[in-house]
Backbone as ProteinMPNN parsed JSONL, in Angstrom:
{"seq_chain_A": "XXXXXXXXXXXXXXXXXXXXXXXXXXXXXXXXXXXXXXXXXXXXXXXXXXXXXXXXXXXXXXXXXXXXXXXXXXXXXXXXXXX", "coords_chain_A": {"N_chain_A": [[-5.252, 15.484, -3.151], [-4.649, 13.25, -5.824], [-5.965, 10.079, -6.587], [-5.661, 6.755, -7.875], [-7.297, 3.804, -8.719], [-7.296, 0.395, -9.325], [-9.859, -1.563, -10.375], [-11.663, -4.578, -9.389], [-13.583, -7.318, -10.497], [-15.601, -5.915, -11.792], [-17.158, -4.112, -14.543], [-16.024, -1.629, -15.057], [-12.641, -0.557, -15.165], [-10.845, 1.052, -13.869], [-10.656, 3.585, -11.361], [-10.524, 7.01, -10.776], [-9.907, 9.699, -8.563], [-10.124, 12.575, -6.368], [-9.143, 13.541, -3.102], [-9.761, 16.063, -0.851], [-8.16, 18.213, 1.617], [-9.939, 18.263, 3.723], [-11.137, 15.853, 3.554], [-13.045, 15.433, 1.62], [-14.639, 14.318, -1.392], [-13.71, 14.612, -4.835], [-13.889, 15.149, -8.398], [-14.398, 12.509, -9.455], [-13.911, 9.77, -11.57], [-14.581, 7.121, -13.836], [-13.084, 4.45, -15.634], [-14.3, 2.749, -18.256], [-17.143, 0.529, -17.913], [-20.645, 1.199, -17.102], [-21.416, 3.901, -18.651], [-23.298, 6.17, -18.39], [-24.527, 5.675, -15.865], [-22.284, 5.683, -14.194], [-21.291, 8.251, -14.529], [-23.36, 9.582, -13.299], [-23.113, 8.661, -10.625], [-20.64, 9.843, -10.037], [-21.336, 12.57, -10.137], [-23.191, 12.691, -8.043], [-21.636, 12.163, -5.767], [-19.829, 14.21, -5.668], [-17.96, 16.506, -3.856], [-18.82, 15.484, -1.437], [-18.381, 14.195, 1.922], [-15.852, 11.755, 2.405], [-16.279, 9.599, 4.194], [-19.071, 9.48, 4.348], [-19.739, 8.77, 1.724], [-18.536, 6.249, 1.562], [-20.054, 4.881, 3.498], [-22.587, 4.861, 2.284], [-22.192, 3.584, -0.232], [-20.679, 1.228, 0.116], [-20.701, -2.267, -0.153], [-22.699, -2.508, -2.073], [-24.025, -4.398, -4.742], [-23.804, -5.826, -8.082], [-25.979, -7.243, -10.105], [-25.38, -10.723, -10.259], [-22.845, -10.478, -9.272], [-20.463, -10.14, -6.585], [-19.737, -7.572, -5.989], [-19.687, -4.108, -7.056], [-19.422, -1.25, -9.267], [-19.89, 0.981, -7.681], [-19.419, -0.086, -5.096], [-16.732, -0.696, -5.455], [-15.716, 1.89, -5.661], [-16.109, 2.741, -3.025], [-14.304, 0.995, -1.747], [-11.944, 1.902, -2.916], [-11.762, 4.51, -1.883], [-11.509, 3.933, 0.845], [-9.031, 2.636, 0.804], [-7.396, 4.735, -0.078], [-7.63, 6.511, 2.059], [-6.168, 5.224, 3.964], [-3.66, 5.239, 3.035]], "CA_chain_A": [[-4.383, 14.521, -3.78], [-5.329, 12.387, -6.79], [-5.774, 8.639, -6.388], [-6.069, 5.866, -8.962], [-7.593, 2.488, -8.144], [-7.605, -0.666, -10.287], [-11.009, -2.3, -9.859], [-11.735, -6.019, -9.623], [-14.925, -7.88, -10.495], [-16.574, -5.0, -12.384], [-16.93, -3.719, -15.938], [-15.043, -0.545, -15.05], [-11.3, -1.091, -14.913], [-10.051, 1.962, -13.056], [-11.341, 4.747, -10.798], [-9.656, 8.108, -10.362], [-10.626, 10.681, -7.751], [-9.318, 13.41, -5.495], [-9.592, 13.802, -1.734], [-9.187, 17.317, -0.378], [-7.626, 18.165, 2.987], [-11.05, 18.044, 4.658], [-11.648, 14.498, 3.368], [-14.174, 15.437, 0.686], [-14.378, 13.692, -2.683], [-13.828, 15.481, -6.013], [-13.418, 14.703, -9.712], [-14.462, 11.051, -9.598], [-14.12, 9.291, -12.938], [-14.445, 5.679, -14.026], [-12.675, 4.013, -16.957], [-15.104, 1.582, -18.59], [-18.379, 0.394, -17.147], [-21.89, 1.797, -17.602], [-21.049, 5.307, -18.731], [-24.291, 7.079, -17.823], [-24.681, 5.422, -14.43], [-21.071, 6.057, -13.469], [-21.258, 9.718, -14.511], [-24.333, 9.989, -12.28], [-22.491, 8.433, -9.318], [-19.614, 10.871, -9.859], [-22.011, 13.837, -9.815], [-23.839, 12.581, -6.738], [-20.673, 12.145, -4.667], [-18.958, 15.39, -5.752], [-17.918, 17.378, -2.688], [-19.322, 14.801, -0.243], [-17.363, 13.61, 2.797], [-15.472, 10.395, 2.032], [-16.915, 8.631, 5.091], [-20.475, 9.372, 3.959], [-19.779, 8.019, 0.465], [-18.235, 4.855, 1.907], [-21.215, 4.337, 4.216], [-23.701, 4.673, 1.355], [-21.893, 2.729, -1.382], [-20.036, -0.035, 0.472], [-21.533, -3.461, -0.132], [-23.619, -2.583, -3.21], [-23.658, -5.436, -5.705], [-24.274, -5.646, -9.447], [-26.445, -8.552, -10.568], [-24.869, -11.824, -9.444], [-21.484, -10.193, -8.795], [-20.41, -9.777, -5.159], [-19.302, -6.188, -5.892], [-20.199, -3.225, -8.106], [-18.556, -0.08, -9.431], [-20.097, 1.806, -6.489], [-18.693, -0.758, -4.016], [-15.306, -0.528, -5.73], [-15.381, 3.264, -5.285], [-15.994, 2.743, -1.565], [-13.037, 0.317, -1.424], [-10.863, 2.799, -3.352], [-11.689, 5.599, -0.912], [-10.953, 3.372, 2.092], [-7.602, 2.402, 0.581], [-6.738, 6.041, -0.146], [-7.608, 7.104, 3.397], [-5.177, 4.512, 4.77], [-2.368, 5.267, 2.319]], "C_chain_A": [[-5.207, 13.629, -4.7], [-4.953, 10.932, -6.541], [-6.287, 7.888, -7.604], [-6.217, 4.468, -8.371], [-7.967, 1.529, -9.267], [-8.726, -1.522, -9.699], [-10.882, -3.791, -10.126], [-13.199, -6.432, -9.589], [-15.998, -6.985, -11.096], [-16.228, -4.71, -13.837], [-15.961, -2.543, -16.025], [-13.697, -1.134, -14.644], [-10.478, -0.231, -13.961], [-10.937, 3.11, -12.579], [-10.282, 5.766, -10.404], [-10.495, 9.099, -9.571], [-9.623, 11.485, -6.932], [-9.974, 13.478, -4.123], [-8.944, 15.107, -1.292], [-8.747, 17.168, 1.074], [-8.697, 17.915, 4.038], [-11.645, 16.642, 4.522], [-12.862, 14.418, 2.469], [-13.73, 14.962, -0.691], [-14.604, 14.67, -3.836], [-13.349, 14.746, -7.265], [-13.356, 13.182, -9.865], [-14.675, 10.714, -11.071], [-13.817, 7.798, -13.003], [-13.98, 5.418, -15.454], [-13.421, 2.712, -17.244], [-16.372, 1.562, -17.757], [-19.555, 1.07, -17.822], [-21.77, 3.311, -17.55], [-22.045, 6.246, -18.049], [-24.446, 6.912, -16.325], [-23.462, 5.893, -13.637], [-20.862, 7.566, -13.465], [-22.209, 10.234, -13.435], [-23.755, 9.796, -10.878], [-21.467, 9.527, -9.042], [-20.238, 12.214, -9.491], [-22.614, 13.806, -8.412], [-22.856, 12.646, -5.574], [-19.758, 13.367, -4.649], [-19.094, 16.268, -4.506], [-18.38, 16.743, -1.389], [-18.159, 14.284, 0.616], [-17.108, 12.141, 2.437], [-16.185, 9.358, 2.893], [-18.388, 8.426, 4.748], [-20.618, 8.538, 2.683], [-19.509, 6.542, 0.729], [-19.461, 4.201, 2.54], [-22.365, 4.013, 3.257], [-23.406, 3.605, 0.303], [-21.318, 1.357, -1.034], [-21.05, -1.178, 0.502], [-22.556, -3.561, -1.253], [-23.113, -3.621, -4.199], [-24.251, -5.111, -7.071], [-24.677, -7.021, -9.991], [-25.912, -9.646, -9.662], [-23.466, -11.581, -8.884], [-21.515, -9.802, -7.311], [-19.973, -8.329, -4.918], [-19.965, -5.384, -7.007], [-19.212, -2.081, -8.265], [-18.684, 0.843, -8.218], [-19.336, 1.222, -5.293], [-17.184, -0.603, -4.213], [-14.855, 0.896, -5.418], [-15.219, 3.361, -3.774], [-14.67, 2.114, -1.138], [-11.848, 1.218, -1.773], [-10.667, 3.936, -2.352], [-11.079, 5.099, 0.397], [-9.444, 3.165, 1.958], [-6.842, 3.734, 0.576], [-6.615, 6.674, 1.239], [-6.547, 6.455, 4.29], [-3.805, 4.494, 4.121], [-1.387, 6.206, 3.009]], "O_chain_A": [[-6.347, 13.293, -4.379], [-3.789, 10.6, -6.316], [-7.223, 8.325, -8.275], [-5.361, 4.011, -7.613], [-8.855, 1.82, -10.067], [-8.556, -2.134, -8.645], [-10.099, -4.218, -10.975], [-13.966, -5.956, -8.752], [-17.187, -7.259, -10.932], [-15.132, -5.029, -14.3], [-15.164, -2.465, -16.959], [-13.632, -2.091, -13.874], [-9.538, -0.71, -13.326], [-11.843, 3.551, -13.286], [-9.276, 5.428, -9.779], [-11.667, 9.311, -9.881], [-8.449, 11.13, -6.819], [-11.199, 13.472, -4.001], [-7.722, 15.248, -1.35], [-8.941, 16.116, 1.684], [-8.402, 17.413, 5.122], [-12.546, 16.274, 5.276], [-13.628, 13.457, 2.536], [-12.589, 15.178, -1.1], [-15.554, 15.453, -3.824], [-12.516, 13.842, -7.194], [-12.363, 12.643, -10.354], [-15.525, 11.308, -11.734], [-12.926, 7.29, -12.322], [-14.429, 6.087, -16.384], [-13.21, 1.702, -16.572], [-16.632, 2.484, -16.985], [-19.467, 1.469, -18.983], [-22.0, 3.923, -16.507], [-21.647, 7.044, -17.2], [-24.491, 7.899, -15.592], [-23.598, 6.437, -12.541], [-20.316, 8.111, -12.506], [-21.903, 11.205, -12.742], [-23.893, 10.678, -10.031], [-21.427, 10.079, -7.943], [-19.721, 12.919, -8.625], [-22.548, 14.795, -7.683], [-23.208, 13.134, -4.5], [-18.987, 13.541, -3.705], [-20.187, 16.71, -4.152], [-18.34, 17.387, -0.341], [-17.086, 13.975, 0.097], [-18.048, 11.383, 2.195], [-16.649, 8.342, 2.375], [-18.896, 7.309, 4.849], [-21.514, 7.7, 2.58], [-20.188, 5.679, 0.173], [-19.852, 3.098, 2.159], [-23.036, 2.994, 3.416], [-24.282, 2.802, -0.019], [-21.458, 0.417, -1.816], [-22.117, -1.065, 1.107], [-23.222, -4.588, -1.382], [-21.913, -3.709, -4.46], [-25.098, -4.226, -7.196], [-23.822, -7.853, -10.296], [-25.975, -9.527, -8.439], [-22.959, -12.39, -8.108], [-22.484, -9.203, -6.844], [-19.852, -7.904, -3.769], [-20.722, -5.933, -7.808], [-18.271, -1.957, -7.482], [-17.693, 1.425, -7.777], [-18.681, 1.961, -4.558], [-16.447, -0.402, -3.248], [-13.731, 1.096, -4.959], [-14.283, 4.001, -3.293], [-13.988, 2.645, -0.262], [-10.871, 1.29, -1.027], [-9.535, 4.283, -2.016], [-10.231, 5.769, 0.987], [-8.679, 3.475, 2.871], [-5.765, 3.838, 1.164], [-5.603, 7.303, 1.548], [-6.083, 7.064, 5.254], [-2.894, 3.815, 4.595], [-0.254, 6.359, 2.553]]}, "name": "protein", "num_of_chains": 1, "seq": "XXXXXXXXXXXXXXXXXXXXXXXXXXXXXXXXXXXXXXXXXXXXXXXXXXXXXXXXXXXXXXXXXXXXXXXXXXXXXXXXXXX"}
């Protein structure tokens, strides 16, 4: 299933991704933000279990901000899992 998440507190504005029936992440894409870094995150998490991605990315910050695009991806996955 495809999910869309509106981010808050980051340069990216939206995250789209898919979760397969086994709970693995696919086709992550960010709208806005640091293009190269966010493409790298998407490649690194491709096919990984959602719980593993949450564990690794949750709580990451960006400069003085209390969140980051990676943290927002973790939040998006958590929200999707509880939808």
